[in-house]
FIVOMI-611166 format. One line per 8 residues: number of its first residue (from 0); for each residue x, y, z of C-alpha. Coordinates in nm, 2 decimals, padded with zeros to 4 digits. Layout:
N
NUM) X Y Z; ...
This chain:
660
0) 04.24 -01.14 12.82; 03.95 -01.15 13.06; 03.71 -01.44 13.00; 03.35 -01.42 13.12; 03.14 -01.72 13.21; 02.79 -01.76 13.08; 02.56 -01.59 13.33; 02.20 -01.55 13.43
8) 02.08 -01.23 13.59; 01.95 -01.30 13.94; 02.03 -01.67 13.93; 01.93 -01.71 14.29; 01.79 -01.51 14.58; 02.14 -01.47 14.74; 02.26 -01.33 14.41; 01.98 -01.07 14.41
16) 02.06 -00.98 14.77; 02.43 -00.92 14.69; 02.35 -00.71 14.39; 02.11 -00.50 14.60; 02.39 -00.45 14.85; 02.63 -00.33 14.58; 02.37 -00.09 14.44; 02.30 00.05 14.78
24) 02.66 00.07 14.90; 02.72 00.42 14.79; 02.41 00.55 14.96; 02.47 00.35 15.28; 02.84 00.37 15.34; 03.04 00.62 15.12; 03.11 00.98 15.21; 03.11 01.27 14.96
32) 03.44 01.34 14.79; 03.36 01.71 14.71; 03.67 01.92 14.79; 03.89 01.61 14.86; 04.25 01.66 14.76; 04.50 01.38 14.71; 04.86 01.35 14.59; 04.87 01.13 14.28
40) 05.15 00.97 14.08; 05.10 00.88 13.71; 05.33 00.66 13.50; 05.24 00.62 13.14; 05.38 00.50 12.81; 05.31 00.47 12.44; 05.43 00.21 12.20; 05.39 00.26 11.82
48) 05.30 -00.06 11.65; 05.21 00.10 11.31; 05.20 00.46 11.21; 05.16 00.67 10.89; 05.13 01.04 10.81; 04.76 01.04 10.91; 04.86 01.02 11.27; 04.99 01.38 11.25
56) 04.63 01.49 11.20; 04.50 01.33 11.52; 04.47 01.59 11.80; 04.73 01.54 12.08; 04.91 01.26 11.88; 05.14 01.49 11.69; 05.41 01.47 11.95; 05.45 01.09 11.91
64) 05.37 01.07 11.54; 05.74 01.11 11.46; 06.08 01.02 11.61; 06.09 00.74 11.87; 05.84 00.45 11.86; 05.84 00.41 12.24; 05.77 00.69 12.49; 05.74 00.70 12.86
72) 05.63 00.98 13.10; 05.57 01.04 13.47; 05.39 01.31 13.66; 05.33 01.38 14.03; 05.09 01.64 14.16; 04.76 01.72 14.32; 04.42 01.58 14.23; 04.13 01.79 14.36
80) 03.77 01.67 14.34; 03.51 01.94 14.28; 03.25 01.66 14.27; 03.28 01.28 14.22; 03.23 01.35 13.85; 03.46 01.65 13.81; 03.81 01.70 13.92; 04.13 01.90 13.85
88) 04.47 01.75 13.81; 04.77 01.98 13.87; 05.09 01.83 13.74; 05.37 01.96 13.97; 05.67 01.75 13.87; 05.70 01.58 13.52; 05.96 01.39 13.33; 05.99 01.15 13.04
96) 06.10 01.15 12.68; 05.77 01.28 12.53; 05.87 01.61 12.35; 05.81 01.92 12.57; 05.62 01.70 12.82; 05.31 01.73 12.62; 05.00 01.51 12.69; 04.92 01.26 12.42
104) 04.59 01.07 12.40; 04.43 01.23 12.71; 04.15 00.98 12.71; 04.38 00.72 12.88; 04.44 00.96 13.17; 04.07 01.00 13.23; 04.03 00.63 13.25; 04.25 00.59 13.56
112) 03.99 00.75 13.79; 03.68 00.53 13.76; 03.37 00.63 13.96; 03.23 00.28 13.97; 02.93 00.35 14.19; 02.81 00.64 13.97; 02.56 00.61 13.68; 02.86 00.65 13.44
120) 03.20 00.53 13.53; 03.36 00.83 13.36; 03.19 01.16 13.29; 02.91 01.11 13.04; 03.03 00.77 12.92; 03.02 00.40 13.01; 02.71 00.30 13.20; 02.82 00.14 13.53
128) 02.69 -00.21 13.61; 02.72 -00.12 13.98; 02.44 00.14 13.95; 02.09 00.02 14.00; 01.92 00.20 13.71; 02.16 00.04 13.47; 02.08 -00.32 13.57; 01.86 -00.37 13.26
136) 02.16 -00.34 13.04; 02.37 -00.61 13.21; 02.37 -00.98 13.30; 02.53 -01.09 13.62; 02.67 -01.41 13.76; 02.78 -01.45 14.13; 03.02 -01.71 14.26; 03.08 -01.71 14.64
144) 03.39 -01.82 14.82; 03.48 -01.92 15.18; 03.64 -01.59 15.27; 03.31 -01.39 15.29; 03.39 -01.27 14.94; 03.20 -01.31 14.61; 03.32 -01.31 14.25; 03.08 -01.11 14.03
152) 03.10 -01.14 13.66; 02.90 -00.90 13.44; 02.85 -00.85 13.07; 02.62 -00.65 12.84; 02.29 -00.78 12.73; 02.35 -00.61 12.40; 02.69 -00.51 12.25; 02.73 -00.13 12.27
160) 03.02 00.10 12.33; 02.85 00.25 12.63; 02.87 -00.08 12.81; 03.15 -00.28 12.96; 03.22 -00.64 13.06; 03.44 -00.77 13.35; 03.45 -00.90 13.70; 03.48 -00.78 14.05
168) 03.56 -00.91 14.40; 03.29 -00.80 14.64; 03.25 -00.81 15.02; 02.94 -01.01 15.08; 02.84 -00.84 15.40; 02.84 -00.48 15.28; 02.84 -00.51 14.90; 03.16 -00.31 14.89
176) 03.37 -00.37 14.58; 03.73 -00.45 14.67; 03.87 -00.47 14.32; 03.74 -00.46 13.97; 03.86 -00.54 13.62; 03.66 -00.44 13.31; 03.72 -00.39 12.94; 03.54 -00.21 12.66
184) 03.56 00.01 12.36; 03.50 00.38 12.34; 03.61 00.67 12.11; 03.82 00.44 11.88; 04.01 00.31 12.19; 03.98 -00.05 12.32; 04.08 -00.06 12.68; 04.12 -00.28 12.99
192) 04.11 -00.13 13.34; 04.22 -00.29 13.67; 04.14 -00.10 13.98; 04.22 -00.18 14.35; 03.98 00.02 14.57; 04.09 00.22 14.87; 04.19 -00.03 15.14; 04.25 00.23 15.42
200) 03.92 00.41 15.40; 03.63 00.19 15.32; 03.40 00.49 15.30; 03.59 00.64 15.00; 03.45 00.53 14.66; 03.78 00.61 14.49; 04.05 00.37 14.39; 04.38 00.33 14.56
208) 04.56 00.22 14.25; 04.44 00.18 13.89; 04.61 00.05 13.57; 04.48 00.10 13.22; 04.61 -00.06 12.90; 04.46 00.07 12.58; 04.50 00.04 12.20; 04.42 00.31 11.95
216) 04.36 00.22 11.59; 04.29 00.48 11.32; 04.34 00.44 10.94; 04.63 00.20 10.96; 04.78 00.35 11.27; 04.80 00.15 11.59; 04.93 00.30 11.92; 04.94 00.08 12.24
224) 04.95 00.26 12.57; 04.95 00.20 12.94; 04.89 00.42 13.25; 04.92 00.34 13.62; 04.79 00.58 13.88; 04.87 00.56 14.25; 04.65 00.78 14.47; 04.69 00.92 14.82
232) 05.07 00.94 14.80; 05.23 01.06 15.12; 05.45 01.35 15.00; 05.29 01.69 14.95; 05.47 01.94 14.73; 05.45 02.32 14.75; 05.17 02.48 14.54; 05.43 02.70 14.37
240) 05.56 02.39 14.18; 05.40 02.38 13.84; 05.51 02.12 13.57; 05.87 02.13 13.68; 06.08 01.89 13.47; 06.30 01.71 13.73; 06.39 01.35 13.69; 06.60 01.34 14.01
248) 06.31 01.46 14.22; 06.07 01.22 14.05; 06.30 00.93 14.16; 06.24 01.04 14.52; 05.87 01.07 14.48; 05.80 00.76 14.27; 05.59 00.51 14.48; 05.64 00.22 14.23
256) 05.96 00.10 14.06; 05.97 00.14 13.68; 05.92 -00.16 13.46; 06.24 -00.29 13.28; 06.09 -00.16 12.95; 06.04 00.20 13.09; 06.39 00.19 13.24; 06.52 00.10 12.89
264) 06.34 00.39 12.73; 06.50 00.63 12.99; 06.84 00.48 12.92; 06.80 00.53 12.55; 06.69 00.89 12.60; 07.01 00.96 12.80; 07.22 00.80 12.53; 07.05 01.00 12.25
272) 07.10 01.32 12.44; 07.47 01.25 12.49; 07.51 01.17 12.12; 07.34 01.49 12.03; 07.56 01.70 12.26; 07.87 01.54 12.10; 07.75 01.62 11.75; 07.67 01.98 11.84
280) 08.01 02.02 11.99; 08.18 01.88 11.67; 07.95 02.08 11.44; 08.15 02.35 11.26; 07.89 02.43 11.01; 07.69 02.71 11.19; 07.46 02.76 10.90; 07.35 02.40 10.91
288) 07.30 02.42 11.28; 07.09 02.74 11.24; 06.86 02.58 10.99; 06.83 02.27 11.20; 06.70 02.49 11.49; 06.46 02.67 11.25; 06.33 02.33 11.13; 06.28 02.21 11.49
296) 06.08 02.52 11.58; 05.86 02.50 11.27; 05.81 02.13 11.28; 05.77 02.07 11.65; 05.62 02.39 11.79; 05.42 02.55 11.50; 05.32 02.21 11.36; 05.22 02.08 11.70
304) 04.99 02.37 11.77; 04.85 02.38 11.42; 04.73 02.02 11.44; 04.66 01.99 11.81; 04.56 02.34 11.92; 04.71 02.27 12.26; 04.78 02.63 12.35; 05.04 02.76 12.58
312) 05.07 02.89 12.94; 05.32 03.13 13.08; 05.28 03.29 13.42; 04.93 03.41 13.46; 04.86 03.40 13.09; 04.70 03.10 12.92; 04.63 03.08 12.55; 04.44 02.80 12.37
320) 04.28 02.75 12.03; 04.12 02.47 11.84; 04.34 02.30 11.58; 04.32 02.45 11.23; 04.33 02.11 11.06; 04.09 01.92 11.29; 03.75 01.85 11.13; 03.58 01.86 11.47
328) 03.39 02.19 11.38; 03.30 02.10 11.03; 02.93 02.08 10.98; 02.67 02.04 10.70; 02.30 02.09 10.65; 02.09 02.10 10.34; 02.00 02.47 10.38; 02.33 02.63 10.44
336) 02.58 02.38 10.31; 02.92 02.33 10.46; 03.04 02.55 10.75; 03.36 02.55 10.95; 03.43 02.70 11.30; 03.75 02.78 11.49; 03.78 02.87 11.85; 04.05 03.10 12.00
344) 04.09 03.16 12.37; 04.31 03.35 12.61; 04.30 03.42 12.98; 04.51 03.63 13.22; 04.48 03.57 13.59; 04.56 03.84 13.84; 04.44 03.61 14.11; 04.18 03.34 14.18
352) 03.90 03.60 14.19; 03.99 03.83 13.91; 04.08 03.74 13.55; 04.05 03.87 13.19; 03.94 03.62 12.93; 03.88 03.61 12.55; 03.67 03.33 12.39; 03.65 03.41 12.02
360) 03.46 03.20 11.77; 03.54 03.24 11.40; 03.37 03.06 11.11; 03.30 03.05 10.74; 03.00 02.93 10.54; 03.12 02.80 10.20; 02.77 02.81 10.04; 02.68 03.16 10.16
368) 03.05 03.28 10.12; 03.03 03.46 10.45; 03.27 03.50 10.73; 03.13 03.50 11.09; 03.29 03.61 11.41; 03.20 03.65 11.77; 03.47 03.81 11.99; 03.38 03.85 12.36
376) 03.63 04.01 12.60; 03.53 03.95 12.96; 03.66 04.08 13.29; 03.56 03.85 13.57; 03.57 04.03 13.91; 03.35 03.81 14.13; 03.33 03.44 14.02; 03.12 03.35 14.33
384) 02.84 03.58 14.22; 02.91 03.54 13.84; 03.02 03.90 13.83; 03.18 04.01 13.51; 03.19 04.30 13.26; 03.20 04.20 12.89; 03.26 04.37 12.56; 03.14 04.17 12.26
392) 03.20 04.23 11.89; 03.03 04.01 11.63; 02.82 03.98 11.31; 02.51 03.78 11.22; 02.35 03.64 10.91; 02.29 03.86 10.61; 01.93 03.96 10.65; 01.64 04.08 10.44
400) 01.28 04.19 10.49; 00.97 04.10 10.31; 00.80 04.44 10.31; 01.12 04.61 10.22; 01.17 04.37 09.93; 00.82 04.44 09.80; 00.88 04.81 09.80; 01.21 04.75 09.62
408) 01.03 04.56 09.34; 00.78 04.84 09.30; 01.06 05.09 09.25; 01.21 04.88 08.97; 00.89 04.78 08.81; 00.94 04.49 08.57; 01.32 04.46 08.62; 01.42 04.12 08.76
416) 01.65 04.25 09.03; 01.64 04.11 09.38; 01.69 04.35 09.66; 02.04 04.31 09.81; 02.07 04.17 10.16; 02.20 04.37 10.46; 02.50 04.28 10.67; 02.45 04.29 11.05
424) 02.74 04.39 11.27; 02.69 04.45 11.64; 02.86 04.56 11.96; 02.75 04.48 12.31; 02.88 04.60 12.64; 02.72 04.49 12.97; 02.78 04.39 13.33; 02.65 04.08 13.49
432) 02.61 04.01 13.87; 02.41 03.77 14.08; 02.24 03.94 14.38; 02.15 03.60 14.52; 02.20 03.24 14.41; 01.85 03.25 14.25; 01.85 03.61 14.11; 02.09 03.75 13.84
440) 02.10 04.08 13.65; 02.26 04.18 13.33; 02.26 04.54 13.22; 02.43 04.71 12.93; 02.42 04.86 12.58; 02.36 04.71 12.23; 02.46 04.87 11.90; 02.36 04.73 11.56
448) 02.50 04.85 11.22; 02.30 04.71 10.93; 02.45 04.80 10.59; 02.33 04.70 10.24; 02.56 04.48 10.04; 02.49 04.70 09.74; 02.45 05.06 09.87; 02.45 05.21 09.52
456) 02.16 05.00 09.41; 01.96 05.09 09.72; 02.03 05.46 09.66; 01.92 05.42 09.30; 01.59 05.29 09.43; 01.57 05.59 09.67; 01.56 05.36 09.97; 01.75 05.35 10.30
464) 02.08 05.17 10.26; 02.19 05.17 10.63; 02.01 05.12 10.96; 02.16 05.18 11.30; 02.02 05.12 11.65; 02.15 05.21 11.99; 01.97 05.05 12.29; 02.01 05.01 12.66
472) 01.91 04.66 12.78; 01.84 04.47 13.10; 01.80 04.09 13.15; 01.68 03.94 13.47; 01.75 03.57 13.53; 01.55 03.39 13.79; 01.59 03.04 13.93; 01.35 03.01 14.23
480) 01.38 02.63 14.25; 01.71 02.44 14.28; 01.60 02.17 14.04; 01.33 02.38 13.86; 01.32 02.58 13.54; 01.53 02.89 13.47; 01.33 03.20 13.39; 01.46 03.51 13.21
488) 01.31 03.84 13.11; 01.48 04.08 12.87; 01.39 04.44 12.79; 01.56 04.66 12.52; 01.47 05.01 12.42; 01.64 05.19 12.12; 01.67 05.57 12.09; 01.72 05.77 11.78
496) 02.00 06.02 11.71; 02.26 05.85 11.93; 02.56 05.73 11.74; 02.37 05.77 11.41; 02.08 05.56 11.54; 01.78 05.59 11.30; 01.56 05.31 11.46; 01.34 05.35 11.76
504) 01.18 05.05 11.92; 01.09 04.88 12.25; 01.11 04.50 12.29; 01.02 04.25 12.56; 01.12 03.88 12.58; 01.05 03.61 12.83; 01.21 03.26 12.83; 01.18 02.95 13.04
512) 01.42 02.65 13.01; 01.42 02.33 13.20; 01.67 02.04 13.18; 01.60 01.72 13.38; 01.86 01.45 13.40; 01.72 01.10 13.46; 01.90 00.78 13.54; 02.11 00.61 13.28
520) 02.21 00.93 13.10; 01.85 01.01 12.99; 01.78 01.39 12.95; 01.46 01.58 12.90; 01.52 01.93 12.77; 01.22 02.18 12.76; 01.22 02.54 12.64; 00.95 02.79 12.58
528) 00.95 03.17 12.51; 00.76 03.47 12.38; 00.88 03.80 12.25; 00.71 04.11 12.12; 00.76 04.47 12.02; 00.55 04.74 12.19; 00.70 05.02 11.98; 00.87 05.02 11.63
536) 00.96 05.32 11.41; 01.03 05.09 11.12; 00.88 04.77 10.99; 01.20 04.67 10.82; 01.41 04.50 11.08; 01.35 04.34 11.41; 01.60 04.16 11.62; 01.54 03.92 11.91
544) 01.78 03.79 12.17; 01.63 03.44 12.22; 01.48 03.39 11.87; 01.76 03.40 11.61; 01.94 03.18 11.36; 02.27 03.02 11.45; 02.51 03.09 11.17; 02.81 02.88 11.29
552) 02.81 02.50 11.30; 02.74 02.35 11.64; 02.78 02.01 11.78; 02.55 01.77 11.96; 02.61 01.94 12.30; 02.58 02.30 12.18; 02.24 02.40 12.06; 02.08 02.12 11.85
560) 01.81 02.14 12.12; 01.61 02.46 12.18; 01.66 02.58 11.82; 01.48 02.56 11.49; 01.67 02.37 11.22; 01.47 02.43 10.90; 01.31 02.77 10.96; 01.36 03.02 10.68
568) 01.60 03.28 10.81; 01.37 03.57 10.70; 01.11 03.46 10.95; 01.34 03.56 11.24; 01.31 03.93 11.17; 00.97 03.99 11.01; 00.72 03.95 11.30; 00.62 04.19 11.58
576) 00.59 03.88 11.81; 00.68 03.52 11.84; 00.57 03.23 12.06; 00.78 02.92 12.05; 00.84 02.59 12.23; 01.10 02.31 12.21; 01.13 01.97 12.36; 01.40 01.70 12.32
584) 01.46 01.37 12.48; 01.81 01.20 12.50; 01.87 00.84 12.58; 02.14 00.59 12.51; 02.02 00.27 12.34; 01.68 00.39 12.26; 01.58 00.27 11.91; 01.87 00.18 11.68
592) 02.11 -00.01 11.92; 01.95 -00.34 11.82; 02.07 -00.30 11.46; 02.35 -00.55 11.37; 02.71 -00.42 11.34; 02.60 -00.05 11.32; 02.39 -00.05 11.64; 02.67 -00.11 11.88
600) 02.83 00.23 11.79; 02.51 00.43 11.86; 02.60 00.61 12.18; 02.31 00.86 12.23; 01.98 00.91 12.05; 01.75 01.21 12.05; 01.40 01.30 11.96; 01.30 01.66 11.87
608) 00.98 01.86 11.87; 00.95 02.23 11.81; 00.65 02.47 11.75; 00.63 02.83 11.65; 00.37 03.10 11.60; 00.45 03.44 11.43; 00.26 03.70 11.23; 00.12 03.63 10.88
616) 00.17 03.25 10.88; 00.01 02.93 11.00; 00.14 02.74 11.30; 00.49 02.60 11.23; 00.62 02.27 11.36; 00.94 02.07 11.34; 01.01 01.71 11.43; 01.34 01.53 11.42
624) 01.54 01.23 11.52; 01.92 01.22 11.57; 02.20 01.00 11.70; 02.56 01.06 11.80; 02.86 00.83 11.80; 03.24 00.85 11.80; 03.25 00.98 11.44; 02.96 01.21 11.39
632) 02.63 01.35 11.51; 02.35 01.33 11.25; 01.98 01.42 11.26; 01.69 01.43 11.01; 01.42 01.69 11.04; 01.09 01.76 10.89; 00.89 02.08 10.91; 00.51 02.14 10.88
640) 00.28 02.43 10.83; -00.04 02.31 11.00; -00.05 01.95 10.89; 00.12 01.99 10.56; 00.48 01.88 10.53; 00.71 02.14 10.37; 01.05 01.99 10.37; 01.27 01.71 10.50
648) 01.64 01.79 10.56; 01.93 01.66 10.76; 02.22 01.80 10.97; 02.56 01.65 11.03; 02.86 01.76 11.24; 03.19 01.58 11.28; 03.24 01.45 11.64; 03.56 01.26 11.58
656) 03.81 01.33 11.86; 03.56 01.57 12.03; 03.66 01.42 12.37; 04.03 01.45 12.30
């Protein structure tokens, strides 16, 4: 257990000088790691202290929720850095007693590559005390030694899961961190990390060796784990090796000896395998052996994928899907009630520059009793220029129209019958290509099929019961400034008498979006747009690309910004034009982090403001406040017409295990 001494920030001028050297070290000395590739060895283990059936429902933990209580695994492969915050790990050789060499509790593997000089130690989490902009969150204490070294202790000013405490050994002359130890809590995992920084290349901000111990506790379950990573290993393996299970080869590659505990687990695995082979050889009951194999397949393979959604990979084909029983995509708001979403994905690679992918989203709204789907099939042929051809099949909300409803009431006179809604199914086929880094074009065709949910009733009222539209479209995406806004223009023109099309219209839309990331994980998100019809053969239905309702639940990172949350769904398709604007501001520890007990678990907070102008109504506004933590994202919204408040509502989505 690490003990921290009472500290005072900037206790002396020399302390302040050393801290400034630490904060400036990355800028003054380190070199970029973009494109850097290293051989890395990982040794990890899991020890079950307590477990119950709930552990089966935790994504990635299914494989260790049964059977042995101690597991060990090893992997050797290539670590390639795209940027300092983004990297790919290719496991080339693996071994261990974890069933099918699956990855359990992936958060522990992310923790062995700390980027201590960055604003966050890991991507989008844990504010680093060694980054200047985060100094207001920490207290520091410096103790010097006779070896030109300093011992730096740091701790949070306020307890929060985005902050850590620990100590580091620092070179006084340069401010370079030689080794660091820190501990904290994030995403239901308490952890301790010990990292020895690269000793051979002082300009590399990456560790040479890192060890993480962690403990996961959830509804009576407790799993302790450890993971040690050794970077820049000398042996390079052929790229053709991909997750080859070979314990003998691992013994040749292993840069560190196994602990006695891990050796004991391997020994037990060998003994269990020998016993199983003996039992199989002596088993004369073939029927019992057959049903045992069926049970293993159903329990270990089907059950694993059902809970974890880990997908499979074979050759150039990769399949993945979100777990059916994971509550991650369960959402609720007062208007539409409870919704659930499921993701399915597949990709086939011909080579690095050409691949076919499918990213389907399926969902169901329990209050509206409607099934939603969006199924895009994409052929990518030029990733460098974002070149792809896509065919998309989907459906939207059931829609209505005010003027059409009024006509329906006139037909029925005094009868109290509401006009039935219309379903909306659509097909899109288009091609996308970037002519330059700052100019991109999308061209294609859009087909809508809107059918009444009660066609007999509409025919009885002598009204149209089906509307079709066929429209070529073009979208131009422009980004003239590297850190500036993204501008888009969209044009769509529908023609009659093509594939039963009975609607004729011409529509224009313009959109501007700007996302600015500030220091300490603060984000300003701005979006504005206009759209209008210059030609319409019918007043019944309009359909915009950038101004539409999202019918599937979305999480904090999806589209809680840049969308209206309380707007009546009919308003999306009853106006010849719209003018809208959105602004949101994200920040960790903004308002509620001072609250006792609860405040330490507030990871990110957000403020919303949206405005809208359409036909036949007064200016519309929405304001909101939300927060996100390890369990959920929640927000409360209020909408106004002019200065009069109309409604207050809230939105909740489950975020538990979203990073797993």
